[in-house]
Backbone as a chain_set.jsonl record, in Angstrom:
{"seq": "MLVYGKNVLKDVESKKIRRVYLSEGFRDKEIIAYLEKNHIHYFYRPKQQLDKMIDRNHQGIVIDMDSYEYADFESVLKESFIVALDHLEDVHNFGAIIRTCEAAGIKSIIIPKDRSVRVNDIVMKTSVGALDRVNIVLVNNLSEALKKLQKENYFVYSAFMEGENYKTIDYADKKVLVIGNEGKGVSHIVESITDVKVSIPMYGKVNSLNASVATGILIFEMK", "coords": {"N": [[-81.161, -30.962, -50.667], [-78.294, -30.456, -52.612], [-75.041, -29.634, -51.78], [-71.598, -28.499, -51.741], [-68.025, -29.016, -51.189], [-65.209, -28.599, -48.96], [-65.09, -26.573, -46.96], [-67.761, -25.839, -46.754], [-68.903, -28.134, -45.7], [-68.072, -28.079, -42.999], [-69.282, -25.78, -42.194], [-72.011, -26.163, -42.304], [-74.678, -27.148, -40.185], [-74.3, -30.185, -38.526], [-76.491, -31.803, -37.991], [-78.232, -31.263, -40.01], [-77.334, -32.56, -42.177], [-77.776, -35.199, -44.399], [-76.353, -37.224, -45.739], [-73.008, -37.856, -46.965], [-71.079, -37.734, -49.896], [-68.062, -38.973, -51.012], [-65.288, -38.629, -53.177], [-63.806, -41.415, -54.819], [-60.727, -42.442, -53.556], [-60.39, -40.245, -51.995], [-58.578, -38.593, -49.542], [-58.422, -36.945, -47.329], [-57.746, -36.802, -44.15], [-58.565, -35.251, -42.012], [-61.114, -34.376, -42.713], [-62.498, -36.808, -42.913], [-62.266, -37.685, -40.276], [-63.789, -35.714, -39.065], [-66.339, -36.296, -40.11], [-66.797, -38.809, -38.992], [-66.67, -38.261, -36.25], [-68.922, -36.689, -35.936], [-70.874, -38.422, -36.537], [-71.8, -38.714, -39.168], [-73.097, -40.148, -42.03], [-71.165, -41.46, -44.638], [-70.154, -42.032, -48.052], [-68.217, -43.598, -50.563], [-67.733, -42.688, -53.935], [-67.356, -42.953, -57.533], [-65.442, -40.366, -59.128], [-66.606, -39.358, -61.447], [-69.301, -39.73, -60.998], [-69.807, -37.939, -58.94], [-69.268, -35.626, -60.358], [-71.466, -35.525, -62.014], [-73.435, -34.994, -60.2], [-72.734, -32.475, -59.197], [-71.761, -29.784, -61.081], [-69.508, -28.252, -60.704], [-66.403, -27.224, -59.113], [-66.102, -29.494, -56.847], [-64.343, -30.446, -55.001], [-64.092, -33.091, -54.393], [-66.069, -33.783, -52.623], [-69.439, -34.074, -51.888], [-72.393, -32.927, -50.468], [-75.356, -34.053, -49.159], [-78.034, -32.498, -47.978], [-80.661, -31.304, -45.763], [-83.396, -29.464, -47.208], [-83.222, -25.899, -47.547], [-84.581, -23.913, -44.973], [-86.719, -21.28, -45.006], [-87.183, -18.272, -43.13], [-89.94, -17.033, -41.103], [-91.939, -14.142, -41.834], [-92.724, -12.648, -39.608], [-90.634, -12.939, -37.868], [-88.753, -10.979, -38.36], [-89.536, -8.692, -37.133], [-88.498, -8.191, -34.662], [-86.067, -7.172, -35.101], [-83.828, -4.39, -35.51], [-82.592, -3.468, -37.762], [-82.93, -4.227, -41.062], [-82.312, -5.932, -44.118], [-83.427, -5.742, -47.454], [-83.878, -7.315, -50.552], [-84.497, -6.353, -53.721], [-85.56, -8.161, -56.068], [-83.02, -9.19, -56.748], [-80.604, -10.913, -58.74], [-78.167, -12.242, -59.085], [-76.454, -14.932, -57.802], [-73.967, -15.01, -56.588], [-73.61, -12.38, -55.702], [-75.664, -12.394, -53.833], [-74.755, -14.306, -51.942], [-72.459, -12.956, -51.054], [-73.605, -10.686, -49.916], [-75.029, -11.815, -47.81], [-72.866, -12.653, -46.23], [-71.765, -10.141, -45.571], [-73.874, -9.003, -44.117], [-73.956, -10.749, -41.909], [-71.453, -10.205, -40.806], [-71.884, -7.618, -39.996], [-73.722, -7.894, -38.061], [-76.378, -8.05, -38.743], [-79.441, -9.681, -38.801], [-81.482, -10.517, -40.519], [-82.669, -10.983, -43.85], [-84.751, -9.993, -46.445], [-86.394, -11.41, -49.217], [-88.147, -11.494, -52.38], [-90.511, -13.943, -53.676], [-90.797, -14.317, -56.447], [-88.93, -14.011, -59.502], [-86.314, -13.733, -58.451], [-83.239, -14.222, -56.631], [-82.542, -17.328, -54.96], [-81.835, -19.41, -52.121], [-79.234, -21.545, -52.784], [-76.821, -24.084, -53.818], [-74.581, -22.588, -54.635], [-74.918, -20.126, -53.355], [-74.77, -21.034, -50.746], [-72.074, -21.842, -50.633], [-70.723, -19.447, -51.295], [-71.452, -17.731, -49.241], [-70.083, -18.708, -47.12], [-70.58, -20.06, -44.514], [-72.029, -18.069, -43.196], [-74.709, -18.185, -43.64], [-76.044, -19.779, -41.809], [-76.365, -18.098, -39.728], [-77.809, -15.934, -40.438], [-81.077, -15.015, -41.107], [-83.123, -15.842, -43.844], [-85.837, -14.452, -45.359], [-88.679, -15.247, -47.127], [-90.975, -13.675, -49.154], [-94.278, -13.153, -50.512], [-94.901, -10.737, -51.764], [-92.896, -8.071, -52.1], [-93.191, -5.255, -51.815], [-95.554, -5.053, -50.325], [-94.718, -6.27, -47.994], [-92.833, -4.412, -47.145], [-94.511, -2.233, -46.657], [-95.913, -3.186, -44.465], [-93.856, -3.235, -42.627], [-93.33, -0.513, -42.436], [-95.639, 0.295, -41.11], [-94.998, -0.654, -38.694], [-93.272, 1.19, -37.801], [-90.815, 1.27, -39.119], [-88.319, 2.798, -41.139], [-87.924, 3.068, -44.613], [-85.166, 2.793, -46.59], [-83.901, 3.2, -49.742], [-81.54, 2.14, -52.173], [-80.201, 4.214, -54.624], [-78.923, 5.523, -57.727], [-79.149, 8.225, -57.93], [-79.768, 10.243, -55.312], [-79.998, 11.084, -51.811], [-76.876, 11.873, -50.357], [-75.284, 9.231, -48.806], [-73.787, 9.615, -46.525], [-74.716, 11.855, -45.269], [-77.14, 11.521, -44.061], [-79.465, 11.271, -41.394], [-80.057, 8.501, -39.85], [-82.888, 6.452, -39.063], [-83.856, 4.712, -36.034], [-85.126, 2.264, -36.387], [-84.956, 0.487, -39.27], [-84.962, -0.249, -42.819], [-82.955, -1.394, -45.393], [-83.049, -1.238, -48.808], [-81.938, -2.977, -51.585], [-81.584, -2.892, -55.034], [-82.302, -4.626, -58.166], [-79.596, -5.907, -60.167], [-79.383, -4.851, -62.767], [-81.686, -3.263, -63.304], [-82.19, -1.862, -61.022], [-83.915, -0.498, -58.133], [-87.333, -1.337, -58.029], [-90.209, 0.328, -59.528], [-92.529, 0.281, -57.981], [-91.58, -0.221, -55.403], [-89.973, 1.986, -55.145], [-91.937, 3.953, -54.98], [-92.905, 3.742, -52.408], [-90.784, 4.216, -50.835], [-89.069, 5.763, -48.157], [-86.703, 7.3, -47.958], [-84.318, 7.999, -50.424], [-81.14, 6.756, -50.954], [-77.762, 7.402, -51.855], [-74.508, 6.585, -53.168], [-71.865, 8.634, -53.683], [-70.126, 8.941, -56.768], [-66.828, 9.197, -57.93], [-65.144, 8.582, -59.932], [-64.759, 7.366, -63.345], [-66.377, 5.174, -63.551], [-69.767, 4.607, -63.05], [-71.332, 3.206, -61.277], [-71.673, 0.737, -58.652], [-70.891, -2.697, -57.861], [-73.57, -4.715, -56.662], [-73.26, -6.076, -54.182], [-71.016, -4.823, -53.124], [-71.869, -2.149, -52.864], [-73.902, -2.581, -51.025], [-72.437, -3.372, -48.766], [-70.989, -1.011, -48.158], [-73.089, 0.794, -47.539], [-74.432, -0.513, -45.429], [-72.558, -0.489, -43.289], [-72.296, 2.205, -42.834], [-74.871, 2.936, -42.13], [-75.233, 1.534, -39.797]], "CA": [[-80.348, -30.005, -51.416], [-76.892, -30.852, -52.744], [-74.024, -28.577, -51.703], [-70.304, -29.126, -51.986], [-66.813, -28.354, -50.724], [-64.736, -28.903, -47.608], [-65.48, -25.529, -46.013], [-69.204, -25.895, -46.575], [-69.19, -29.253, -44.8], [-67.861, -27.679, -41.613], [-70.154, -24.658, -41.886], [-73.384, -26.642, -42.18], [-74.954, -27.896, -38.958], [-74.216, -31.607, -38.835], [-77.815, -32.446, -37.907], [-78.957, -31.004, -41.255], [-76.712, -33.357, -43.237], [-78.327, -36.549, -44.529], [-75.237, -38.111, -46.084], [-71.931, -37.2, -47.706], [-70.44, -38.558, -50.914], [-66.653, -38.648, -51.211], [-64.699, -39.205, -54.382], [-62.905, -42.546, -54.58], [-59.36, -41.953, -53.409], [-60.386, -39.089, -51.093], [-57.628, -38.94, -48.488], [-58.31, -35.896, -46.315], [-57.999, -37.455, -42.864], [-59.28, -34.327, -41.135], [-62.528, -34.406, -43.107], [-63.043, -38.118, -42.542], [-62.379, -37.681, -38.815], [-64.935, -34.849, -38.75], [-67.554, -37.044, -40.427], [-66.975, -39.886, -38.015], [-66.922, -37.654, -34.944], [-70.285, -36.158, -35.919], [-71.772, -39.52, -36.904], [-72.378, -38.412, -40.483], [-72.897, -41.261, -42.953], [-70.481, -41.059, -45.869], [-70.009, -43.095, -49.027], [-67.277, -43.311, -51.641], [-68.31, -42.834, -55.261], [-66.434, -42.51, -58.589], [-65.446, -38.92, -59.345], [-67.55, -39.052, -62.524], [-70.645, -39.672, -60.421], [-69.895, -36.661, -58.236], [-69.314, -34.59, -61.391], [-72.843, -35.451, -62.504], [-74.234, -34.376, -59.131], [-72.338, -31.071, -59.091], [-70.933, -29.464, -62.252], [-68.49, -27.272, -60.34], [-65.285, -27.818, -58.385], [-66.671, -29.97, -55.582], [-63.226, -30.843, -54.127], [-64.234, -34.494, -54.024], [-67.045, -33.953, -51.541], [-70.794, -33.591, -52.158], [-73.171, -33.048, -49.235], [-76.811, -34.118, -49.308], [-78.559, -31.937, -46.736], [-82.065, -30.897, -45.779], [-83.682, -28.238, -47.95], [-83.112, -24.699, -46.723], [-85.841, -23.449, -44.398], [-86.831, -19.825, -44.932], [-87.775, -17.789, -41.878], [-91.231, -16.352, -41.194], [-91.856, -12.682, -41.874], [-92.882, -12.092, -38.258], [-89.367, -13.026, -37.137], [-87.921, -9.788, -38.581], [-90.071, -7.548, -36.405], [-87.696, -7.945, -33.464], [-84.78, -6.617, -35.536], [-83.841, -2.936, -35.726], [-82.022, -3.189, -39.082], [-83.261, -5.326, -41.975], [-81.945, -5.725, -45.519], [-84.378, -6.315, -48.413], [-83.315, -7.385, -51.899], [-85.597, -6.162, -54.677], [-85.355, -8.963, -57.275], [-81.613, -9.469, -57.046], [-80.54, -12.107, -59.576], [-76.859, -12.893, -59.064], [-76.301, -15.714, -56.577], [-72.703, -14.639, -55.934], [-73.923, -11.163, -54.96], [-76.493, -12.791, -52.698], [-73.883, -14.913, -50.951], [-71.585, -11.918, -50.487], [-74.437, -9.824, -49.073], [-75.276, -12.577, -46.582], [-71.637, -12.569, -45.438], [-71.656, -8.78, -45.055], [-74.892, -8.843, -43.081], [-73.514, -11.476, -40.722], [-70.322, -9.471, -40.232], [-72.394, -6.38, -39.406], [-74.677, -8.215, -37.011], [-77.753, -8.011, -39.254], [-79.947, -11.044, -38.66], [-82.558, -10.886, -41.438], [-82.721, -10.482, -45.222], [-86.036, -10.301, -47.081], [-86.372, -11.523, -50.675], [-89.444, -11.897, -52.934], [-90.547, -15.288, -54.237], [-90.712, -14.34, -57.903], [-87.868, -13.312, -60.228], [-85.319, -13.364, -57.452], [-82.324, -15.266, -56.168], [-82.956, -18.206, -53.868], [-80.708, -20.109, -51.495], [-78.842, -22.776, -53.474], [-75.48, -24.539, -53.476], [-73.599, -21.512, -54.843], [-75.114, -19.178, -52.252], [-74.249, -21.699, -49.55], [-70.613, -21.82, -50.674], [-70.25, -18.066, -51.317], [-71.695, -17.089, -47.946], [-69.055, -19.263, -46.225], [-71.014, -20.284, -43.145], [-72.862, -16.997, -42.641], [-76.122, -18.487, -43.87], [-76.613, -20.353, -40.596], [-76.517, -17.052, -38.718], [-78.651, -14.879, -41.004], [-82.353, -15.558, -41.558], [-83.623, -15.386, -45.139], [-87.299, -14.44, -45.32], [-89.248, -15.276, -48.475], [-92.318, -13.077, -49.111], [-95.006, -13.156, -51.785], [-94.904, -9.402, -52.358], [-91.921, -7.282, -51.333], [-93.72, -3.928, -51.478], [-96.514, -5.204, -49.23], [-93.923, -6.545, -46.796], [-92.245, -3.138, -46.717], [-95.6, -1.422, -46.091], [-96.174, -3.711, -43.121], [-92.772, -2.773, -41.77], [-93.547, 0.911, -42.189], [-96.672, 0.398, -40.086], [-94.319, -0.978, -37.438], [-92.356, 2.317, -37.566], [-89.541, 1.16, -39.832], [-88.088, 3.684, -42.276], [-87.399, 2.337, -45.758], [-84.119, 3.484, -47.337], [-83.602, 2.441, -50.957], [-80.313, 2.578, -52.843], [-80.384, 4.76, -55.97], [-77.776, 6.27, -58.249], [-79.407, 9.625, -57.597], [-80.488, 10.331, -54.043], [-79.231, 11.818, -50.81], [-75.568, 11.311, -50.011], [-75.483, 8.307, -47.688], [-73.056, 10.07, -45.348], [-75.352, 13.052, -44.692], [-78.479, 11.169, -43.585], [-79.642, 10.891, -39.995], [-80.844, 7.281, -40.01], [-83.831, 6.09, -38.004], [-83.445, 3.57, -35.207], [-85.677, 1.067, -37.032], [-84.756, 0.798, -40.684], [-84.809, -1.283, -43.843], [-82.165, -0.992, -46.556], [-83.463, -1.977, -49.996], [-80.986, -3.026, -52.682], [-82.338, -3.276, -56.219], [-81.798, -5.544, -59.18], [-78.285, -5.507, -60.693], [-79.495, -4.069, -63.99], [-82.818, -2.334, -63.3], [-82.263, -1.108, -59.778], [-85.121, -0.646, -57.326], [-88.54, -1.292, -58.855], [-91.014, 1.548, -59.39], [-93.488, 0.164, -56.876], [-90.825, -0.046, -54.151], [-89.578, 3.405, -55.124], [-93.091, 4.779, -54.607], [-93.148, 3.69, -50.959], [-89.517, 4.477, -50.153], [-89.039, 6.985, -47.346], [-85.521, 8.076, -48.329], [-83.413, 7.41, -51.416], [-79.748, 6.987, -50.569], [-76.823, 7.156, -52.95], [-73.079, 6.648, -52.891], [-71.266, 9.476, -54.713], [-69.092, 8.352, -57.616], [-65.834, 10.202, -58.275], [-64.381, 8.121, -61.084], [-65.515, 7.212, -64.577], [-67.387, 4.147, -63.324], [-70.887, 5.312, -62.43], [-72.102, 2.355, -60.378], [-70.919, -0.284, -57.935], [-71.476, -4.01, -57.707], [-74.622, -4.676, -55.64], [-72.771, -6.502, -52.872], [-70.09, -3.79, -52.638], [-72.705, -1.024, -52.432], [-74.594, -3.002, -49.797], [-71.479, -3.326, -47.667], [-70.722, 0.398, -47.809], [-74.273, 1.397, -46.917], [-74.728, -1.17, -44.151], [-71.686, -0.062, -42.201], [-72.579, 3.608, -42.564], [-76.181, 3.023, -41.487], [-75.163, 0.938, -38.458]], "C": [[-78.903, -30.499, -51.439], [-75.996, -29.616, -52.694], [-72.67, -29.274, -51.762], [-69.165, -28.338, -51.348], [-66.49, -28.631, -49.263], [-65.178, -27.853, -46.589], [-66.97, -25.565, -45.719], [-69.573, -27.008, -45.6], [-69.097, -28.819, -43.347], [-68.772, -26.523, -41.198], [-71.601, -25.08, -41.656], [-73.554, -27.39, -40.858], [-75.026, -29.378, -39.283], [-75.579, -32.293, -38.831], [-78.638, -32.225, -39.175], [-78.438, -31.865, -42.407], [-77.297, -34.766, -43.244], [-77.216, -37.566, -44.782], [-74.209, -37.308, -46.875], [-71.349, -38.199, -48.696], [-69.006, -38.061, -51.112], [-66.161, -39.311, -52.483], [-63.782, -40.37, -54.006], [-61.457, -42.038, -54.548], [-59.263, -40.723, -52.523], [-59.557, -39.423, -49.852], [-57.479, -37.872, -47.401], [-58.725, -36.469, -44.954], [-58.791, -36.553, -41.911], [-60.77, -34.346, -41.432], [-63.168, -35.719, -42.673], [-63.215, -38.213, -41.023], [-63.571, -36.834, -38.37], [-66.257, -35.58, -38.988], [-67.835, -38.106, -39.369], [-67.298, -39.342, -36.625], [-68.366, -37.19, -34.816], [-71.326, -37.178, -36.387], [-72.529, -39.234, -38.201], [-72.069, -39.577, -41.421], [-72.195, -40.757, -44.221], [-70.202, -42.287, -46.736], [-69.014, -42.671, -50.105], [-67.951, -43.598, -52.99], [-67.263, -42.421, -56.31], [-66.562, -41.005, -58.818], [-66.458, -38.528, -60.423], [-68.983, -38.942, -62.0], [-70.849, -38.358, -59.667], [-69.981, -35.505, -59.225], [-70.718, -34.421, -61.947], [-73.771, -34.807, -61.47], [-74.011, -32.865, -59.09], [-71.401, -30.753, -60.241], [-69.928, -28.354, -61.98], [-67.376, -27.976, -59.562], [-65.739, -28.236, -56.987], [-65.613, -30.438, -54.6], [-63.357, -32.293, -53.646], [-65.214, -34.762, -52.908], [-68.376, -33.292, -51.904], [-71.655, -33.921, -50.94], [-74.659, -33.027, -49.565], [-77.417, -33.672, -47.98], [-80.031, -31.582, -46.877], [-82.227, -29.617, -46.594], [-83.627, -27.04, -47.009], [-84.488, -24.258, -46.237], [-85.819, -21.924, -44.266], [-87.554, -19.422, -43.647], [-89.127, -17.121, -42.141], [-91.034, -14.843, -41.152], [-91.895, -12.081, -40.468], [-91.561, -12.074, -37.481], [-88.517, -11.769, -37.294], [-88.338, -8.628, -37.69], [-89.312, -7.243, -35.115], [-86.344, -7.321, -33.797], [-84.893, -5.107, -35.77], [-83.329, -2.556, -37.114], [-82.228, -4.422, -39.952], [-82.773, -4.948, -43.369], [-82.986, -6.421, -46.393], [-83.761, -6.244, -49.804], [-84.451, -7.396, -52.911], [-85.267, -6.847, -56.0], [-83.881, -9.023, -57.715], [-81.53, -10.794, -57.795], [-79.235, -12.887, -59.452], [-76.634, -13.615, -57.732], [-74.998, -15.401, -55.844], [-72.873, -13.342, -55.142], [-74.707, -11.495, -53.693], [-75.634, -13.383, -51.588], [-72.989, -13.892, -50.269], [-72.364, -10.997, -49.558], [-74.764, -10.528, -47.757], [-74.06, -12.504, -45.665], [-71.495, -11.186, -44.798], [-72.651, -8.542, -43.931], [-74.459, -9.537, -41.791], [-72.385, -10.734, -40.017], [-70.786, -8.21, -39.511], [-73.417, -6.636, -38.306], [-76.125, -8.107, -37.435], [-78.274, -9.441, -39.356], [-80.937, -11.467, -39.739], [-82.424, -10.196, -42.794], [-84.046, -10.923, -45.826], [-85.849, -10.364, -48.591], [-87.77, -11.909, -51.156], [-89.367, -13.279, -53.569], [-90.276, -15.308, -55.735], [-89.529, -13.523, -58.431], [-86.758, -12.838, -59.284], [-84.397, -14.537, -57.166], [-82.991, -16.093, -55.084], [-81.698, -18.821, -53.262], [-80.45, -21.401, -52.272], [-77.404, -23.133, -53.1], [-74.436, -23.438, -53.616], [-73.698, -20.478, -53.726], [-74.536, -19.749, -50.963], [-72.72, -21.604, -49.505], [-70.075, -20.393, -50.584], [-70.404, -17.381, -49.961], [-70.761, -17.608, -46.855], [-69.514, -19.317, -44.768], [-71.948, -19.249, -42.568], [-74.346, -17.308, -42.735], [-76.787, -19.102, -42.643], [-76.86, -19.307, -39.518], [-77.297, -15.844, -39.214], [-79.923, -15.519, -41.535], [-82.732, -14.971, -42.922], [-85.132, -15.551, -45.123], [-87.823, -14.325, -46.743], [-90.672, -14.745, -48.393], [-92.96, -13.11, -50.496], [-94.875, -11.824, -52.506], [-94.009, -8.499, -51.521], [-92.488, -5.931, -50.917], [-94.725, -4.003, -50.332], [-95.783, -5.487, -47.921], [-93.305, -5.26, -46.252], [-93.298, -2.217, -46.102], [-95.927, -1.879, -44.669], [-95.094, -3.253, -42.151], [-92.906, -1.283, -41.461], [-94.613, 1.147, -41.119], [-96.115, 0.075, -38.701], [-93.206, 0.027, -37.135], [-90.949, 2.11, -38.115], [-89.494, 2.213, -40.932], [-87.443, 2.869, -43.393], [-86.425, 3.231, -46.524], [-83.765, 2.625, -48.553], [-82.386, 3.025, -51.654], [-80.606, 2.998, -54.274], [-79.092, 5.435, -56.425], [-77.916, 7.751, -57.92], [-80.282, 9.669, -56.352], [-79.655, 11.137, -53.081], [-77.911, 11.1, -50.531], [-75.701, 10.477, -48.738], [-74.795, 8.754, -46.406], [-73.749, 11.226, -44.624], [-76.701, 12.766, -44.052], [-78.45, 10.8, -42.104], [-80.597, 9.692, -39.975], [-81.722, 6.987, -38.791], [-83.313, 4.888, -37.215], [-83.925, 2.249, -35.804], [-85.675, 1.306, -38.539], [-84.635, -0.448, -41.539], [-83.979, -0.687, -44.971], [-82.581, -1.874, -47.727], [-82.391, -1.844, -51.071], [-81.709, -3.584, -53.904], [-81.639, -4.289, -57.104], [-80.509, -5.004, -59.8], [-78.385, -4.611, -61.921], [-80.543, -2.969, -63.928], [-82.903, -1.484, -62.045], [-83.537, -1.415, -59.01], [-86.349, -0.473, -58.208], [-89.363, -0.036, -58.573], [-91.964, 1.463, -58.201], [-92.803, 0.307, -55.524], [-90.358, 1.402, -54.031], [-90.71, 4.279, -54.595], [-93.366, 4.771, -53.11], [-91.881, 3.932, -50.151], [-89.586, 5.78, -49.369], [-87.879, 7.884, -47.744], [-84.711, 7.307, -49.365], [-81.987, 7.759, -51.021], [-78.831, 6.655, -51.734], [-75.394, 7.253, -52.445], [-72.436, 7.488, -53.994], [-70.156, 8.755, -55.471], [-68.116, 9.447, -58.045], [-64.972, 9.791, -59.462], [-65.254, 8.036, -62.319], [-66.585, 6.13, -64.472], [-68.537, 4.763, -62.541], [-71.754, 4.443, -61.524], [-71.193, 1.303, -59.75], [-71.647, -1.622, -58.008], [-72.457, -3.989, -56.533], [-74.107, -5.054, -54.258], [-71.807, -5.482, -52.27], [-70.88, -2.598, -52.101], [-73.422, -1.35, -51.128], [-73.665, -2.904, -48.602], [-71.191, -1.909, -47.208], [-71.883, 1.007, -47.032], [-74.566, 0.792, -45.542], [-73.866, -0.612, -43.031], [-71.799, 1.423, -41.902], [-73.883, 3.726, -41.764], [-76.196, 2.42, -40.089], [-74.858, 2.011, -37.422]], "O": [[-78.36, -30.908, -50.412], [-76.173, -28.675, -53.468], [-72.603, -30.502, -51.824], [-69.309, -27.162, -51.013], [-67.378, -28.864, -48.443], [-65.593, -28.197, -45.482], [-67.396, -25.35, -44.584], [-70.462, -26.834, -44.767], [-69.966, -29.162, -42.545], [-69.011, -26.307, -40.01], [-72.331, -24.434, -40.904], [-72.688, -28.168, -40.46], [-75.732, -29.783, -40.207], [-75.8, -33.248, -39.575], [-79.631, -32.919, -39.396], [-79.034, -31.895, -43.484], [-77.312, -35.444, -42.216], [-77.144, -38.613, -44.138], [-74.501, -36.227, -47.386], [-71.152, -39.37, -48.369], [-68.775, -36.875, -51.35], [-66.571, -40.422, -52.818], [-63.073, -40.315, -53.001], [-61.035, -41.289, -55.428], [-58.167, -40.202, -52.314], [-59.812, -40.427, -49.187], [-56.512, -37.895, -46.639], [-59.913, -36.598, -44.659], [-59.587, -37.036, -41.106], [-61.593, -34.333, -40.517], [-64.27, -35.722, -42.124], [-64.206, -38.764, -40.545], [-64.275, -37.185, -37.423], [-67.177, -35.496, -38.176], [-68.968, -38.272, -38.917], [-68.118, -39.916, -35.908], [-68.966, -37.279, -33.745], [-72.492, -36.848, -36.601], [-73.73, -39.481, -38.309], [-70.907, -39.95, -41.587], [-72.595, -39.747, -44.799], [-70.037, -43.403, -46.245], [-68.983, -41.507, -50.505], [-68.638, -44.605, -53.16], [-66.376, -41.623, -56.007], [-67.652, -40.441, -58.715], [-67.098, -37.482, -60.32], [-69.777, -38.15, -62.508], [-71.913, -37.744, -59.74], [-70.677, -34.521, -58.976], [-71.121, -33.316, -62.311], [-74.759, -34.162, -61.82], [-74.953, -32.083, -58.966], [-70.352, -31.383, -60.371], [-69.54, -27.612, -62.882], [-67.417, -29.193, -59.38], [-65.755, -27.425, -56.061], [-65.945, -30.795, -53.469], [-62.796, -32.666, -52.615], [-65.203, -35.837, -52.309], [-68.426, -32.095, -52.19], [-71.645, -35.049, -50.446], [-75.152, -32.082, -50.181], [-77.325, -34.382, -46.978], [-80.574, -31.563, -47.982], [-81.316, -28.792, -46.664], [-83.945, -27.151, -45.825], [-85.446, -24.235, -47.009], [-85.018, -21.358, -43.522], [-88.42, -20.142, -43.151], [-89.415, -16.698, -43.26], [-90.102, -14.333, -40.529], [-91.183, -11.12, -40.177], [-91.394, -11.286, -36.55], [-87.651, -11.507, -36.459], [-87.574, -7.68, -37.511], [-89.466, -6.165, -34.541], [-85.569, -6.983, -32.902], [-85.943, -4.615, -36.183], [-83.595, -1.454, -37.593], [-81.765, -5.515, -39.626], [-82.816, -3.779, -43.752], [-83.383, -7.551, -46.111], [-83.187, -5.223, -50.182], [-85.259, -8.324, -52.952], [-84.766, -6.217, -56.931], [-83.562, -8.917, -58.899], [-82.307, -11.707, -57.516], [-79.219, -14.093, -59.698], [-76.626, -12.992, -56.67], [-74.931, -15.512, -54.62], [-72.342, -13.216, -54.038], [-74.446, -10.947, -52.622], [-75.771, -13.005, -50.425], [-72.781, -13.947, -49.057], [-71.844, -10.572, -48.526], [-74.772, -9.893, -46.703], [-74.204, -12.314, -44.457], [-71.144, -11.075, -43.623], [-72.309, -7.947, -42.909], [-74.584, -8.97, -40.705], [-72.359, -10.644, -38.79], [-70.166, -7.78, -38.538], [-73.92, -5.695, -37.691], [-77.017, -8.075, -36.587], [-77.617, -10.307, -39.933], [-81.215, -12.659, -39.874], [-82.115, -9.007, -42.884], [-84.419, -12.092, -45.73], [-85.223, -9.484, -49.182], [-88.507, -12.577, -50.431], [-88.29, -13.734, -53.953], [-89.604, -16.209, -56.237], [-89.179, -12.482, -57.876], [-86.333, -11.683, -59.331], [-84.735, -15.692, -57.426], [-83.886, -15.622, -54.382], [-80.619, -18.748, -53.851], [-81.336, -22.245, -52.4], [-76.837, -22.552, -52.175], [-73.508, -23.357, -52.811], [-72.681, -20.011, -53.213], [-73.895, -19.039, -50.188], [-72.145, -21.317, -48.456], [-69.093, -20.143, -49.886], [-69.58, -16.549, -49.583], [-70.663, -17.009, -45.784], [-68.908, -18.694, -43.896], [-72.601, -19.504, -41.556], [-75.148, -16.751, -41.986], [-77.996, -18.95, -42.466], [-77.496, -19.598, -38.505], [-77.432, -14.849, -38.502], [-79.862, -16.461, -42.326], [-82.67, -13.759, -43.126], [-85.647, -16.648, -44.902], [-87.45, -13.41, -47.476], [-91.495, -15.287, -47.655], [-92.271, -13.096, -51.517], [-94.75, -11.79, -53.73], [-94.324, -8.196, -50.37], [-92.287, -5.504, -49.781], [-94.752, -3.127, -49.467], [-96.183, -5.001, -46.863], [-93.261, -5.05, -45.04], [-93.016, -1.504, -45.139], [-96.183, -1.061, -43.785], [-95.377, -2.924, -40.999], [-92.625, -0.851, -40.344], [-94.509, 2.08, -40.322], [-96.675, 0.47, -37.679], [-92.316, -0.238, -36.326], [-89.996, 2.715, -37.623], [-90.504, 2.489, -41.58], [-86.531, 2.078, -43.15], [-86.802, 4.284, -47.038], [-83.378, 1.465, -48.41], [-82.216, 4.243, -51.72], [-81.188, 2.237, -55.046], [-78.276, 5.861, -55.607], [-76.929, 8.44, -57.664], [-81.411, 9.178, -56.359], [-78.703, 11.804, -53.486], [-77.855, 9.872, -50.479], [-76.177, 10.969, -47.715], [-75.173, 8.323, -45.317], [-73.4, 11.539, -43.486], [-77.345, 13.686, -43.546], [-77.541, 10.118, -41.63], [-81.812, 9.865, -40.074], [-81.339, 7.243, -37.65], [-82.444, 4.15, -37.678], [-83.224, 1.239, -35.738], [-86.325, 2.233, -39.023], [-84.27, -1.528, -41.075], [-84.274, 0.408, -45.449], [-82.484, -3.1, -47.659], [-81.986, -0.737, -51.423], [-82.367, -4.621, -53.824], [-80.532, -4.742, -56.815], [-80.345, -3.793, -59.943], [-77.565, -3.711, -62.099], [-80.325, -1.869, -64.436], [-83.621, -0.484, -62.021], [-84.161, -2.458, -59.208], [-86.4, 0.433, -59.04], [-89.231, 0.583, -57.518], [-92.179, 2.45, -57.497], [-93.371, 0.887, -54.599], [-90.353, 1.971, -52.939], [-90.473, 5.23, -53.851], [-93.993, 5.695, -52.592], [-91.901, 3.862, -48.923], [-90.103, 6.783, -49.863], [-88.047, 9.098, -47.858], [-84.45, 6.115, -49.205], [-81.667, 8.923, -50.783], [-79.098, 5.733, -52.505], [-75.108, 7.906, -51.441], [-72.466, 7.077, -55.154], [-69.347, 8.044, -54.875], [-68.544, 10.516, -58.48], [-64.156, 10.579, -59.94], [-66.362, 8.571, -62.342], [-67.577, 6.155, -65.201], [-68.322, 5.37, -61.491], [-72.799, 4.892, -61.053], [-70.102, 1.019, -60.244], [-72.863, -1.671, -58.192], [-72.209, -3.325, -55.527], [-74.474, -4.423, -53.267], [-71.778, -5.294, -51.054], [-70.594, -2.097, -51.014], [-73.535, -0.505, -50.24], [-74.057, -2.412, -47.544], [-71.153, -1.634, -46.008], [-71.688, 1.651, -46.001], [-74.909, 1.511, -44.604], [-74.367, -0.296, -41.952], [-71.43, 1.856, -40.811], [-73.975, 4.525, -40.832], [-77.064, 2.748, -39.281], [-74.759, 1.71, -36.233]]}, "num_chains": 1, "name": "protein.A"}
């Protein structure tokens, strides 16, 4: 997997890095010292070559690292608070949610395999290092995964525009927060197995929040 940027380099575990490509003329002594200290192979290449590898602002550094390894579903069963994303599509939202989860001490996020965000270079950069401390679990069927969690005494709370005020709910000790798709919200099948629908009251003319913002509000209330 190709990722990019100076901050990402320092956030990724060095043992996961295969090699680093630097733009010709790259002069950041701190970065070069970091590469040499961690015995990371690096090579200089024309900027045009790096531009072909990454079509975004790579800051003159492209990192070739091992593919991201998703965690097993069984690993979430030791957690008391899990976040599940019901076919989220925006990678920037995904990265921001990973950062929020890490800040709140949440260790696991569940996503479905189909029609959903995946871990990529943008998610890696947006999450700013949090991805190494939050497990992403990829499941074939999100609703079935949630049913399994319910059998393990987890309560499923799904975010809806219309539901119980998030501040008035007495949350269970073992819980899953489901955040829906940016446009369609939580799917009907997940809605059908949801234990409690939670909502954030809106007092202005805007009737909805960005998915990552809503996730942050709900997570810190539910903690």
